[in-house]
PASEBA-1860 file (N, C-alpha, C; in nm, 3 decimals):
! residues 322
1> XXXXXXXX> 0.081/-0.113/0.001/-0.009/-0.011/-0.011/0.087/0.135/-0.011 ~ 0.030/0.234/-0.080/0.117/0.350/-0.066/0.082/0.445/0.042 ~ 0.158/0.494/0.117/0.136/0.579/0.250/0.091/0.705/0.198 ~ 0.163/0.738/0.086/0.131/0.898/0.026/0.117/0.907/-0.120 ~ 0.023/0.961/-0.181/0.013/1.001/-0.325/-0.046/1.131/-0.331 ~ 0.035/1.182/-0.439/-0.035/1.332/-0.466/-0.070/1.322/-0.626 ~ -0.169/1.371/-0.646/-0.222/1.349/-0.783/-0.242/1.494/-0.852 ~ -0.158/1.550/-0.929/-0.179/1.653/-1.010/-0.182/1.779/-0.884
9> XXXXXXXX> -0.118/1.773/-0.806/-0.103/1.869/-0.682/-0.062/2.004/-0.715 ~ -0.112/2.099/-0.699/-0.058/2.255/-0.729/-0.088/2.350/-0.604 ~ -0.014/2.456/-0.626/-0.007/2.544/-0.525/0.038/2.683/-0.561 ~ -0.052/2.790/-0.528/-0.023/2.927/-0.592/-0.017/3.000/-0.449 ~ 0.051/3.123/-0.454/0.062/3.202/-0.354/0.040/3.337/-0.408 ~ -0.055/3.405/-0.399/-0.082/3.552/-0.436/-0.051/3.552/-0.613 ~ -0.117/3.425/-0.658/-0.115/3.409/-0.806/-0.003/3.366/-0.878 ~ 0.103/3.353/-0.801/0.224/3.288/-0.824/0.223/3.134/-0.789
17> XXXXXXXX> 0.225/3.071/-0.896/0.230/2.899/-0.899/0.387/2.877/-0.836 ~ 0.392/2.765/-0.722/0.509/2.740/-0.687/0.512/2.586/-0.683 ~ 0.393/2.516/-0.696/0.386/2.385/-0.726/0.311/2.350/-0.840 ~ 0.338/2.256/-0.937/0.250/2.257/-1.042/0.227/2.096/-1.091 ~ 0.104/2.034/-1.093/0.095/1.906/-1.145/0.198/1.799/-1.092 ~ 0.189/1.800/-0.964/0.294/1.731/-0.875/0.222/1.599/-0.848 ~ 0.308/1.491/-0.899/0.263/1.345/-0.883/0.370/1.274/-0.821 ~ 0.337/1.234/-0.682/0.435/1.175/-0.604/0.379/1.057/-0.525
25> XXXXXXXX> 0.461/0.950/-0.544/0.419/0.819/-0.476/0.516/0.768/-0.370 ~ 0.491/0.736/-0.227/0.546/0.691/-0.131/0.494/0.585/-0.075 ~ 0.584/0.467/-0.116/0.515/0.334/-0.061/0.537/0.330/0.106 ~ 0.464/0.261/0.174/0.473/0.216/0.317/0.584/0.157/0.328 ~ 0.670/0.198/0.426/0.814/0.148/0.458/0.909/0.209/0.413 ~ 0.904/0.291/0.314/1.002/0.377/0.250/1.080/0.474/0.337 ~ 1.195/0.488/0.308/1.255/0.640/0.355/1.289/0.694/0.207 ~ 1.210/0.796/0.193/1.194/0.876/0.077/1.278/0.988/0.072
33> XXXXXXXX> 1.396/1.004/0.016/1.458/1.098/-0.007/1.428/1.201/-0.089 ~ 1.373/1.325/-0.052/1.313/1.424/-0.129/1.410/1.558/-0.172 ~ 1.469/1.547/-0.299/1.575/1.630/-0.324/1.544/1.750/-0.407 ~ 1.603/1.854/-0.387/1.549/1.964/-0.453/1.629/2.130/-0.413 ~ 1.636/2.197/-0.512/1.701/2.308/-0.465/1.617/2.404/-0.368 ~ 1.700/2.508/-0.323/1.609/2.593/-0.229/1.506/2.676/-0.315 ~ 1.377/2.673/-0.268/1.280/2.735/-0.347/1.221/2.651/-0.465 ~ 1.252/2.520/-0.460/1.197/2.416/-0.567/1.053/2.394/-0.549
41> XXXXXXXX> 1.010/2.401/-0.392/0.899/2.350/-0.364/0.851/2.254/-0.254 ~ 0.987/2.215/-0.228/0.992/2.084/-0.129/0.904/2.113/0.006 ~ 0.924/2.230/0.066/0.853/2.245/0.200/0.709/2.287/0.173 ~ 0.661/2.328/0.073/0.520/2.372/0.025/0.461/2.209/-0.003 ~ 0.510/2.128/-0.072/0.451/1.986/-0.089/0.420/1.934/0.054 ~ 0.545/1.937/0.135/0.531/1.888/0.248/0.400/1.943/0.331 ~ 0.406/2.076/0.333/0.299/2.124/0.409/0.177/2.070/0.352 ~ 0.138/2.062/0.231/0.014/2.021/0.175/-0.042/1.888/0.220
49> XXXXXXXX> 0.087/1.801/0.208/0.064/1.653/0.267/0.031/1.664/0.421 ~ 0.067/1.727/0.490/0.017/1.735/0.623/-0.081/1.818/0.656 ~ -0.128/1.889/0.565/-0.247/1.979/0.584/-0.236/2.126/0.646 ~ -0.120/2.164/0.645/-0.075/2.293/0.701/-0.111/2.391/0.589 ~ -0.087/2.348/0.453/-0.155/2.447/0.345/-0.241/2.373/0.263 ~ -0.337/2.443/0.197/-0.449/2.384/0.124/-0.402/2.381/-0.025 ~ -0.394/2.282/-0.087/-0.364/2.275/-0.223/-0.455/2.388/-0.309 ~ -0.400/2.428/-0.409/-0.486/2.514/-0.511/-0.537/2.416/-0.625
57> XXXXXXXX> -0.494/2.304/-0.609/-0.550/2.220/-0.726/-0.496/2.050/-0.703 ~ -0.553/1.970/-0.753/-0.513/1.845/-0.723/-0.535/1.781/-0.601 ~ -0.488/1.651/-0.571/-0.526/1.609/-0.426/-0.426/1.518/-0.386 ~ -0.454/1.512/-0.231/-0.343/1.436/-0.150/-0.420/1.315/-0.112 ~ -0.352/1.194/-0.141/-0.401/1.062/-0.107/-0.331/1.006/0.014 ~ -0.372/0.999/0.143/-0.307/0.934/0.235/-0.359/0.779/0.277 ~ -0.268/0.690/0.274/-0.309/0.552/0.323/-0.418/0.508/0.260 ~ -0.443/0.548/0.102/-0.534/0.499/0.018/-0.663/0.572/0.011
65> XXXXXXXX> -0.673/0.686/0.108/-0.806/0.775/0.106/-0.751/0.911/0.073 ~ -0.844/0.980/-0.023/-0.821/1.110/-0.042/-0.837/1.201/0.078 ~ -0.763/1.302/0.102/-0.788/1.391/0.211/-0.905/1.467/0.186 ~ -1.010/1.519/0.291/-1.126/1.581/0.258/-1.058/1.719/0.217 ~ -1.134/1.786/0.120/-1.100/1.916/0.068/-0.978/1.908/-0.009 ~ -0.926/1.806/-0.049/-0.804/1.831/-0.150/-0.832/1.797/-0.274 ~ -0.965/1.741/-0.291/-0.970/1.700/-0.454/-1.012/1.819/-0.536 ~ -1.032/1.783/-0.682/-1.058/1.874/-0.762/-1.175/1.964/-0.749
73> XXXXXXXX> -1.279/1.937/-0.665/-1.402/2.009/-0.641/-1.353/2.104/-0.503 ~ -1.248/2.100/-0.450/-1.234/2.194/-0.329/-1.211/2.320/-0.367 ~ -1.233/2.424/-0.283/-1.185/2.568/-0.334/-1.056/2.590/-0.305 ~ -1.001/2.656/-0.412/-0.856/2.706/-0.422/-0.815/2.802/-0.301 ~ -0.710/2.785/-0.253/-0.676/2.885/-0.146/-0.509/2.929/-0.166 ~ -0.509/3.068/-0.155/-0.366/3.129/-0.161/-0.304/3.153/-0.030 ~ -0.368/3.125/0.072/-0.328/3.184/0.217/-0.199/3.094/0.260 ~ -0.220/2.959/0.230/-0.116/2.861/0.275/-0.111/2.831/0.425
81> XXXXXXXX> -0.232/2.875/0.487/-0.261/2.808/0.622/-0.373/2.766/0.659 ~ -0.365/2.647/0.720/-0.495/2.597/0.773/-0.557/2.528/0.643 ~ -0.674/2.566/0.604/-0.724/2.478/0.500/-0.815/2.363/0.525 ~ -0.901/2.318/0.437/-0.994/2.217/0.471/-0.948/2.080/0.514 ~ -0.811/2.075/0.460/-0.738/1.928/0.479/-0.714/1.925/0.606 ~ -0.691/2.025/0.707/-0.648/2.021/0.840/-0.715/1.881/0.925 ~ -0.830/1.901/0.917/-0.925/1.822/1.017/-0.928/1.692/0.961 ~ -0.862/1.632/0.853/-0.885/1.487/0.823/-0.817/1.399/0.943
89> XXXXXXXX> -0.865/1.295/0.958/-0.836/1.208/1.066/-0.699/1.138/1.018 ~ -0.671/1.120/0.888/-0.548/1.063/0.839/-0.425/1.169/0.884 ~ -0.457/1.279/0.920/-0.349/1.394/0.929/-0.266/1.326/1.058 ~ -0.366/1.266/1.151/-0.311/1.264/1.269/-0.213/1.123/1.278 ~ -0.216/1.059/1.163/-0.100/0.952/1.149/0.014/0.997/1.101 ~ 0.043/1.138/1.074/0.148/1.159/1.041/0.225/1.261/1.143 ~ 0.362/1.256/1.153/0.434/1.333/1.249/0.516/1.417/1.150 ~ 0.537/1.563/1.194/0.603/1.655/1.099/0.714/1.738/1.180
97> XXXXXXXX> 0.816/1.738/1.092/0.934/1.835/1.152/0.954/1.937/1.024 ~ 0.895/2.046/1.008/0.937/2.126/0.877/0.969/2.266/0.950 ~ 1.075/2.286/0.841/1.146/2.380/0.910/1.219/2.385/1.048 ~ 1.181/2.510/1.147/1.253/2.468/1.273/1.115/2.409/1.379 ~ 1.178/2.321/1.457/1.072/2.285/1.563/1.010/2.386/1.643 ~ 0.894/2.408/1.664/0.836/2.492/1.757/0.854/2.472/1.908 ~ 0.951/2.521/1.956/0.970/2.490/2.091/0.969/2.630/2.186 ~ 0.923/2.582/2.293/0.915/2.686/2.425/1.059/2.691/2.500
105> XXXXXXXX> 1.129/2.780/2.467/1.268/2.773/2.523/1.274/2.794/2.692 ~ 1.160/2.820/2.755/1.187/2.849/2.911/1.102/2.723/2.973 ~ 1.078/2.640/2.876/1.025/2.495/2.941/1.111/2.397/2.929 ~ 1.111/2.291/3.011/1.199/2.175/2.983/1.157/2.089/2.868 ~ 1.233/2.010/2.816/1.202/1.902/2.705/1.070/1.837/2.735 ~ 1.072/1.798/2.858/0.935/1.722/2.912/0.803/1.802/2.915 ~ 0.820/1.905/2.964/0.716/1.991/2.945/0.681/2.035/2.809 ~ 0.780/2.051/2.719/0.735/2.095/2.568/0.649/1.993/2.520
113> XXXXXXXX> 0.701/1.859/2.555/0.623/1.742/2.514/0.486/1.744/2.561 ~ 0.485/1.748/2.703/0.328/1.752/2.783/0.227/1.867/2.696 ~ 0.285/1.971/2.685/0.202/2.085/2.629/0.124/2.019/2.519 ~ 0.215/1.970/2.407/0.147/1.910/2.299/0.068/1.781/2.320 ~ 0.098/1.693/2.411/0.038/1.568/2.458/-0.089/1.600/2.520 ~ -0.111/1.687/2.596/-0.233/1.745/2.653/-0.317/1.823/2.562 ~ -0.272/1.890/2.465/-0.341/1.973/2.359/-0.407/1.841/2.254 ~ -0.327/1.743/2.243/-0.380/1.657/2.144/-0.471/1.547/2.217
121> XXXXXXXX> -0.466/1.543/2.344/-0.533/1.437/2.407/-0.501/1.309/2.397 ~ -0.380/1.296/2.418/-0.311/1.169/2.410/-0.323/1.093/2.541 ~ -0.366/0.954/2.524/-0.375/0.897/2.647/-0.243/0.842/2.718 ~ -0.251/0.869/2.841/-0.128/0.846/2.950/-0.024/0.941/2.899 ~ -0.030/1.055/2.872/0.042/1.152/2.836/0.197/1.147/2.890 ~ 0.211/1.151/3.020/0.340/1.137/3.089/0.411/1.016/3.035 ~ 0.356/0.899/3.034/0.433/0.782/2.991/0.479/0.794/2.850 ~ 0.383/0.862/2.764/0.414/0.873/2.615/0.553/0.962/2.617
129> XXXXXXXX> 0.517/1.076/2.683/0.628/1.175/2.672/0.761/1.131/2.707 ~ 0.773/1.039/2.815/0.902/0.987/2.859/0.963/0.863/2.772 ~ 0.841/0.807/2.694/0.881/0.720/2.591/0.970/0.758/2.465 ~ 0.894/0.877/2.419/0.965/0.948/2.289/1.093/0.978/2.334 ~ 1.119/1.061/2.464/1.252/1.107/2.493/1.339/0.989/2.481 ~ 1.321/0.882/2.520/1.412/0.735/2.518/1.425/0.741/2.361 ~ 1.321/0.743/2.287/1.348/0.690/2.147/1.433/0.794/2.070 ~ 1.438/0.924/2.121/1.533/1.032/2.050/1.658/1.064/2.129
137> XXXXXXXX> 1.665/0.956/2.242/1.797/0.964/2.313/1.816/1.086/2.402 ~ 1.717/1.157/2.438/1.719/1.262/2.561/1.644/1.237/2.676 ~ 1.652/1.103/2.719/1.594/1.070/2.821/1.669/1.111/2.952 ~ 1.783/1.163/2.925/1.872/1.206/3.036/1.867/1.361/3.068 ~ 1.811/1.431/2.972/1.802/1.584/2.967/1.654/1.616/2.962 ~ 1.567/1.534/3.010/1.436/1.577/3.002/1.396/1.689/3.085 ~ 1.445/1.704/3.190/1.419/1.824/3.301/1.510/1.944/3.256 ~ 1.586/1.950/3.155/1.646/2.081/3.142/1.570/2.167/3.030
145> XXXXXXXX> 1.580/2.283/3.049/1.520/2.388/2.988/1.583/2.391/2.834 ~ 1.491/2.401/2.751/1.525/2.403/2.598/1.626/2.505/2.569 ~ 1.603/2.612/2.624/1.707/2.729/2.592/1.853/2.684/2.581 ~ 1.902/2.601/2.672/2.032/2.561/2.696/2.062/2.442/2.605 ~ 1.976/2.421/2.504/1.994/2.274/2.420/2.080/2.312/2.318 ~ 2.186/2.233/2.267/2.235/2.271/2.146/2.153/2.236/2.035 ~ 2.181/2.259/1.906/2.103/2.253/1.786/2.071/2.104/1.774 ~ 2.156/2.010/1.786/2.130/1.872/1.754/2.031/1.829/1.848
153> XXXXXXXX> 2.025/1.884/1.983/1.924/1.845/2.084/1.805/1.892/2.042 ~ 1.794/2.031/1.979/1.662/2.086/1.957/1.610/2.012/1.832 ~ 1.689/1.954/1.751/1.635/1.894/1.637/1.584/1.757/1.690 ~ 1.650/1.689/1.778/1.603/1.556/1.839/1.475/1.562/1.922 ~ 1.463/1.683/1.990/1.324/1.706/2.053/1.203/1.753/1.967 ~ 1.251/1.828/1.844/1.151/1.832/1.735/1.110/1.692/1.693 ~ 1.207/1.620/1.666/1.155/1.476/1.618/1.065/1.403/1.736 ~ 1.104/1.418/1.850/1.034/1.358/1.962/0.871/1.418/1.936
161> XXXXXXXX> 0.878/1.544/1.917/0.722/1.631/1.915/0.645/1.542/1.791 ~ 0.750/1.522/1.717/0.654/1.449/1.563/0.619/1.321/1.604 ~ 0.681/1.250/1.714/0.663/1.116/1.729/0.542/1.094/1.820 ~ 0.515/1.207/1.906/0.432/1.188/2.006/0.298/1.114/1.972 ~ 0.242/1.159/1.855/0.099/1.093/1.834/0.126/0.934/1.769 ~ 0.244/0.878/1.787/0.282/0.745/1.709/0.234/0.727/1.585 ~ 0.292/0.803/1.507/0.285/0.834/1.377/0.293/0.689/1.278 ~ 0.233/0.706/1.171/0.273/0.591/1.085/0.372/0.667/0.968
169> XXXXXXXX> 0.369/0.783/0.960/0.459/0.855/0.853/0.522/0.981/0.932 ~ 0.635/0.992/0.903/0.717/1.138/0.940/0.762/1.186/0.817 ~ 0.727/1.318/0.824/0.782/1.417/0.723/0.883/1.501/0.794 ~ 0.991/1.514/0.742/1.113/1.568/0.824/1.203/1.655/0.686 ~ 1.173/1.791/0.719/1.218/1.878/0.615/1.361/1.934/0.665 ~ 1.455/1.896/0.598/1.595/1.952/0.628/1.659/1.918/0.794 ~ 1.631/1.791/0.822/1.644/1.753/0.980/1.816/1.771/1.004 ~ 1.884/1.785/0.903/2.042/1.802/0.923/2.094/1.928/0.910
177> XXXXXXXX> 2.004/2.030/0.880/2.050/2.168/0.889/2.111/2.221/1.012 ~ 2.269/2.260/0.997/2.334/2.327/1.108/2.396/2.230/1.210 ~ 2.395/2.088/1.172/2.435/2.004/1.269/2.575/1.953/1.236 ~ 2.664/1.939/1.330/2.797/1.898/1.315/2.788/1.738/1.263 ~ 2.883/1.684/1.227/2.906/1.569/1.164/2.883/1.445/1.276 ~ 2.913/1.463/1.399/2.857/1.375/1.490/2.705/1.374/1.503 ~ 2.636/1.470/1.507/2.483/1.509/1.542/2.437/1.484/1.419 ~ 2.494/1.503/1.280/2.423/1.442/1.181/2.409/1.298/1.138
185> XXXXXXXX> 2.537/1.237/1.204/2.529/1.083/1.203/2.435/1.016/1.300 ~ 2.421/1.089/1.404/2.307/1.047/1.536/2.170/1.072/1.476 ~ 2.159/1.164/1.411/2.012/1.180/1.341/1.990/1.082/1.236 ~ 2.089/1.074/1.164/2.061/0.971/1.038/2.027/0.818/1.086 ~ 2.126/0.792/1.185/2.089/0.648/1.252/1.957/0.664/1.324 ~ 1.929/0.744/1.384/1.792/0.742/1.464/1.668/0.726/1.343 ~ 1.694/0.813/1.246/1.577/0.794/1.142/1.577/0.646/1.094 ~ 1.691/0.586/1.064/1.701/0.459/1.021/1.633/0.367/1.111
193> XXXXXXXX> 1.668/0.381/1.250/1.628/0.280/1.353/1.464/0.308/1.350 ~ 1.392/0.416/1.343/1.258/0.427/1.367/1.190/0.369/1.257 ~ 1.254/0.372/1.114/1.212/0.312/1.006/1.212/0.151/1.028 ~ 1.332/0.111/1.053/1.342/-0.052/1.050/1.282/-0.104/1.176 ~ 1.271/-0.049/1.295/1.220/-0.123/1.427/1.079/-0.080/1.434 ~ 1.018/0.042/1.380/0.891/0.088/1.412/0.807/0.078/1.298 ~ 0.876/0.059/1.188/0.803/0.063/1.063/0.759/0.167/1.001 ~ 0.795/0.291/1.049/0.764/0.437/1.023/0.810/0.461/0.881
201> XXXXXXXX> 0.726/0.488/0.794/0.759/0.556/0.662/0.804/0.697/0.680 ~ 0.923/0.730/0.601/0.981/0.857/0.635/1.006/0.929/0.500 ~ 0.965/1.055/0.499/0.998/1.151/0.392/1.096/1.248/0.437 ~ 1.220/1.254/0.378/1.320/1.334/0.431/1.373/1.422/0.324 ~ 1.352/1.564/0.350/1.419/1.632/0.225/1.556/1.689/0.285 ~ 1.661/1.707/0.195/1.788/1.731/0.267/1.882/1.776/0.146 ~ 1.977/1.873/0.186/2.076/1.885/0.081/2.205/1.805/0.111 ~ 2.182/1.748/0.224/2.317/1.675/0.229/2.307/1.524/0.171
209> XXXXXXXX> 2.333/1.525/0.064/2.326/1.403/-0.024/2.387/1.288/0.031 ~ 2.509/1.300/0.071/2.578/1.167/0.121/2.511/1.099/0.240 ~ 2.432/1.184/0.317/2.344/1.118/0.418/2.210/1.050/0.366 ~ 2.151/1.120/0.267/2.049/1.049/0.225/2.086/0.927/0.142 ~ 2.195/0.936/0.065/2.295/0.813/0.009/2.283/0.701/0.116 ~ 2.304/0.717/0.229/2.320/0.605/0.324/2.207/0.544/0.371 ~ 2.083/0.618/0.368/1.966/0.572/0.427/1.846/0.552/0.345 ~ 1.834/0.630/0.209/1.711/0.643/0.143/1.674/0.510/0.062
217> XXXXXXXX> 1.559/0.466/0.048/1.524/0.349/-0.001/1.481/0.391/-0.160 ~ 1.438/0.523/-0.161/1.368/0.559/-0.280/1.397/0.722/-0.284 ~ 1.371/0.791/-0.394/1.415/0.912/-0.403/1.285/0.993/-0.507 ~ 1.271/1.112/-0.473/1.205/1.184/-0.569/1.280/1.355/-0.575 ~ 1.279/1.390/-0.698/1.362/1.503/-0.729/1.260/1.623/-0.786 ~ 1.253/1.725/-0.723/1.170/1.826/-0.770/1.250/1.929/-0.814 ~ 1.198/1.999/-0.928/1.273/2.122/-0.989/1.172/2.235/-1.034 ~ 1.160/2.360/-0.985/1.058/2.458/-1.031/0.909/2.399/-1.004
225> XXXXXXXX> 0.902/2.313/-0.900/0.772/2.299/-0.859/0.707/2.175/-0.896 ~ 0.796/2.104/-1.007/0.754/1.985/-1.063/0.837/1.867/-1.015 ~ 0.768/1.749/-1.019/0.843/1.641/-1.003/0.905/1.580/-1.142 ~ 1.040/1.565/-1.145/1.099/1.543/-1.256/1.135/1.397/-1.242 ~ 1.165/1.332/-1.134/1.205/1.200/-1.147/1.172/1.140/-1.002 ~ 1.125/1.009/-1.000/1.120/0.907/-0.889/1.220/0.796/-0.931 ~ 1.272/0.752/-0.832/1.357/0.620/-0.861/1.402/0.550/-0.734 ~ 1.429/0.418/-0.753/1.460/0.336/-0.629/1.627/0.355/-0.599
233> XXXXXXXX> 1.665/0.355/-0.479/1.790/0.342/-0.442/1.876/0.280/-0.530 ~ 1.838/0.147/-0.563/1.909/0.067/-0.670/1.914/0.117/-0.811 ~ 1.809/0.191/-0.845/1.822/0.254/-0.972/1.908/0.374/-0.982 ~ 1.927/0.455/-0.861/1.995/0.572/-0.843/2.156/0.514/-0.851 ~ 2.177/0.408/-0.782/2.296/0.356/-0.758/2.361/0.305/-0.905 ~ 2.283/0.226/-0.981/2.298/0.184/-1.110/2.356/0.311/-1.200 ~ 2.276/0.403/-1.199/2.306/0.543/-1.254/2.414/0.616/-1.228 ~ 2.459/0.608/-1.110/2.555/0.659/-1.057/2.686/0.568/-1.053
241> XXXXXXXX> 2.679/0.457/-1.071/2.759/0.361/-1.071/2.891/0.388/-1.154 ~ 3.008/0.300/-1.169/3.127/0.307/-1.250/3.083/0.284/-1.399 ~ 3.151/0.357/-1.477/3.161/0.343/-1.635/3.295/0.344/-1.696 ~ 3.305/0.264/-1.806/3.408/0.251/-1.869/3.397/0.332/-2.013 ~ 3.498/0.415/-2.026/3.499/0.498/-2.137/3.627/0.455/-2.245 ~ 3.574/0.418/-2.380/3.663/0.361/-2.468/3.678/0.462/-2.602 ~ 3.786/0.489/-2.645/3.787/0.570/-2.782/3.897/0.503/-2.862 ~ 3.868/0.468/-2.990/3.931/0.397/-3.098/3.931/0.469/-3.210
249> XXXXXXXX> 4.011/0.413/-3.302/4.018/0.475/-3.433/3.891/0.457/-3.509 ~ 3.835/0.371/-3.491/3.700/0.326/-3.543/3.605/0.297/-3.465 ~ 3.524/0.387/-3.445/3.423/0.393/-3.335/3.308/0.288/-3.377 ~ 3.259/0.306/-3.489/3.148/0.208/-3.539/3.187/0.054/-3.534 ~ 3.318/0.033/-3.582/3.347/-0.110/-3.589/3.368/-0.151/-3.431 ~ 3.438/-0.075/-3.349/3.453/-0.102/-3.205/3.321/-0.148/-3.129 ~ 3.205/-0.060/-3.153/3.096/-0.080/-3.093/3.017/-0.187/-3.140 ~ 3.029/-0.219/-3.263/2.983/-0.351/-3.314/3.045/-0.480/-3.240
257> XXXXXXXX> 3.162/-0.464/-3.238/3.229/-0.587/-3.194/3.211/-0.615/-3.039 ~ 3.213/-0.484/-2.974/3.169/-0.515/-2.808/3.018/-0.548/-2.778 ~ 2.956/-0.492/-2.866/2.801/-0.515/-2.844/2.785/-0.673/-2.888 ~ 2.851/-0.740/-2.961/2.839/-0.878/-3.017/2.909/-0.958/-2.915 ~ 3.020/-0.920/-2.845/3.103/-1.012/-2.777/3.053/-0.988/-2.607 ~ 2.976/-0.858/-2.572/2.926/-0.866/-2.448/2.793/-0.798/-2.468 ~ 2.688/-0.911/-2.483/2.536/-0.868/-2.504/2.488/-0.819/-2.391 ~ 2.541/-0.854/-2.251/2.460/-0.810/-2.145/2.519/-0.674/-2.076
265> XXXXXXXX> 2.609/-0.634/-2.158/2.661/-0.495/-2.119/2.610/-0.381/-2.220 ~ 2.566/-0.272/-2.145/2.525/-0.163/-2.216/2.625/-0.062/-2.270 ~ 2.661/-0.058/-2.417/2.762/0.035/-2.475/2.668/0.138/-2.549 ~ 2.715/0.251/-2.520/2.667/0.369/-2.606/2.770/0.449/-2.673 ~ 2.748/0.518/-2.802/2.852/0.622/-2.850/2.792/0.751/-2.845 ~ 2.895/0.809/-2.768/2.882/0.970/-2.750/2.917/1.044/-2.875 ~ 2.877/1.177/-2.883/2.904/1.245/-2.991/3.057/1.261/-3.056 ~ 3.141/1.266/-2.943/3.269/1.276/-2.968/3.339/1.129/-3.038
273> XXXXXXXX> 3.254/1.037/-3.018/3.299/0.914/-3.067/3.355/0.812/-2.946 ~ 3.350/0.866/-2.822/3.378/0.782/-2.711/3.272/0.688/-2.686 ~ 3.296/0.543/-2.678/3.205/0.469/-2.632/3.205/0.429/-2.485 ~ 3.094/0.437/-2.413/3.072/0.440/-2.274/2.997/0.295/-2.222 ~ 3.063/0.212/-2.154/2.992/0.089/-2.104/2.983/0.110/-1.968 ~ 2.830/0.037/-1.934/2.785/0.076/-1.804/2.735/-0.061/-1.766 ~ 2.712/-0.088/-1.629/2.646/-0.209/-1.587/2.774/-0.305/-1.530 ~ 2.737/-0.448/-1.558/2.845/-0.523/-1.509/2.942/-0.594/-1.592
281> XXXXXXXX> 3.028/-0.493/-1.646/3.139/-0.530/-1.741/3.270/-0.554/-1.685 ~ 3.346/-0.628/-1.755/3.485/-0.663/-1.728/3.577/-0.581/-1.802 ~ 3.634/-0.485/-1.744/3.710/-0.387/-1.827/3.865/-0.465/-1.871 ~ 3.883/-0.576/-1.829/4.018/-0.640/-1.873/3.958/-0.720/-1.991 ~ 3.836/-0.781/-1.975/3.817/-0.862/-2.110/3.759/-0.750/-2.224 ~ 3.700/-0.648/-2.209/3.685/-0.528/-2.312/3.813/-0.513/-2.388 ~ 3.922/-0.483/-2.294/4.054/-0.437/-2.377/4.114/-0.538/-2.444 ~ 4.099/-0.678/-2.401/4.160/-0.783/-2.465/4.062/-0.820/-2.601
289> XXXXXXXX> 3.955/-0.800/-2.591/3.860/-0.801/-2.708/3.886/-0.713/-2.814 ~ 3.925/-0.594/-2.781/3.971/-0.476/-2.876/4.119/-0.521/-2.936 ~ 4.206/-0.559/-2.831/4.312/-0.582/-2.882/4.321/-0.697/-2.993 ~ 4.230/-0.810/-2.959/4.255/-0.913/-3.042/4.172/-0.906/-3.185 ~ 4.089/-0.781/-3.174/4.043/-0.750/-3.307/4.120/-0.643/-3.373 ~ 4.221/-0.617/-3.334/4.344/-0.528/-3.396/4.284/-0.366/-3.385 ~ 4.197/-0.352/-3.295/4.135/-0.207/-3.296/4.278/-0.119/-3.225 ~ 4.267/0.001/-3.261/4.366/0.117/-3.222/4.300/0.178/-3.109
297> XXXXXXXX> 4.331/0.157/-2.972/4.275/0.218/-2.858/4.332/0.344/-2.837 ~ 4.263/0.466/-2.847/4.328/0.589/-2.811/4.290/0.643/-2.672 ~ 4.176/0.599/-2.594/4.152/0.620/-2.467/4.084/0.496/-2.394 ~ 4.138/0.490/-2.267/4.076/0.354/-2.199/4.058/0.383/-2.066 ~ 3.932/0.430/-1.981/3.967/0.459/-1.857/3.826/0.447/-1.792 ~ 3.801/0.429/-1.663/3.698/0.422/-1.561/3.658/0.532/-1.492 ~ 3.530/0.562/-1.477/3.501/0.673/-1.414/3.388/0.630/-1.303 ~ 3.363/0.701/-1.187/3.273/0.687/-1.095/3.185/0.808/-1.111
305> XXXXXXXX> 3.062/0.828/-1.125/2.974/0.941/-1.136/2.960/0.981/-0.993 ~ 2.962/1.100/-0.979/2.945/1.157/-0.837/2.788/1.181/-0.811 ~ 2.773/1.149/-0.687/2.611/1.171/-0.656/2.564/1.309/-0.654 ~ 2.631/1.376/-0.629/2.602/1.542/-0.644/2.581/1.564/-0.772 ~ 2.669/1.548/-0.843/2.654/1.577/-1.002/2.548/1.517/-1.063 ~ 2.507/1.403/-1.021/2.380/1.352/-1.081/2.266/1.401/-1.032 ~ 2.259/1.443/-0.904/2.138/1.492/-0.884/2.117/1.647/-0.931 ~ 2.231/1.734/-0.915/2.225/1.852/-0.981/2.179/1.865/-1.116
313> XXXXXXXX> 2.235/1.780/-1.231/2.179/1.750/-1.333/2.028/1.723/-1.335 ~ 1.981/1.639/-1.259/1.819/1.638/-1.244/1.744/1.741/-1.210 ~ 1.799/1.832/-1.110/1.724/1.944/-1.064/1.735/2.050/-1.155 ~ 1.847/2.026/-1.245/1.849/2.161/-1.356/1.789/2.100/-1.485 ~ 1.692/1.989/-1.464/1.617/1.951/-1.597/1.661/1.852/-1.680 ~ 1.797/1.783/-1.619/1.860/1.684/-1.707/1.754/1.561/-1.737 ~ 1.655/1.563/-1.670/1.570/1.439/-1.696/1.424/1.475/-1.676 ~ 1.331/1.450/-1.735/1.186/1.487/-1.711/1.082/1.355/-1.704
321> XX> 1.138/1.243/-1.680/1.055/1.129/-1.673/1.043/1.096/-1.526 ~ 0.910/1.047/-1.475/0.895/0.984/-1.353/0.907/0.842/-1.343
END
C-alpha cells in the first residue's frame, strides 16, 4: 500500500504558482529522499501533505484515502495556512518536523512534550512523553530547559514532538541543517532505526546528499515545482555507478564488436566518438577483445559518477520522466 500519493497537486501564492501538477508516490515502509534546490517547492509539498497548506488544485491521498478538501472540487486557497484538509483523521497519522521545531525555550524538554500531548488528548501523556524522550536519546535531559540545548538536541526534541502521536509517517524537512558531523550521523541513525524497528515511513528532504545516500530506499527530485524523477535507491546506484570509457580509431567497428562480444553490457557512443559501457562489465575482457580485433585504442579509462553531480543534473532539468 502507498502511504502517500499526490495527484496533479498544485499550489499558488498570490497568483504565483510554486507547485504544478505534482505526482508523487511514497510506498509504506520507504525512506523517501526528497531532493531539490532551495525554493523548488519541497517545503510547500510537505505542508500540503500534512494539511498545513491547502492545495490550489489536485489532491493528496494518504493511506489509500483522499484528504477531505484536497480534491478537484475543493476551493482553491492562496493563504497557505490551515485549509480544509487540516481536520482529516489521516493527518493524525503523520508526524511533522518542517523548518524549525516549535519549541518553548523556557520550558523543559518534558514540559514541551506534555504541552502538545495534552493539547492532542494523548492517552497516558506522561508515559508517552517519557517514551519518546527515550526513542530520540534525550531521556537524561528531559528536565533541562530547552534554551540551553544544542542545535542537535533541539532537532531531536523536534523529532520527539513529531513522534508523540505514534505516527505511521514522518515528514522531515532538512533535519540535518546546522548539525555537526557527529550530530548528523546520530540523526541519520535515529531515522533509520525508527524506520526499521517501528516501521515508520519517512519522507526526508535534505541538501546533505551523502546522508540521504546512506539511508534512502527511494528518491524524488523536484525542480521548479514539478516532480522530474522518482527512482529506487538501486536505480540511482546503477545510474551513478562506474562506467568504462573507450575511444578507438574506428568507433562504429569497435561498438559492433563489443556489443556482439558482451550482449549483457550496455554500450553507447557519445557525439565525440567515445564508447561508454555501464553495468556489469569486465574492463580487462573489453581491452582484450579490442586488442584481439586489432582495434587501435586511443583512450581507455574508468569513471565513477558523483552523486552530487547526478542530482544537480536532474534538478536542472536533465531528466523529465517519472
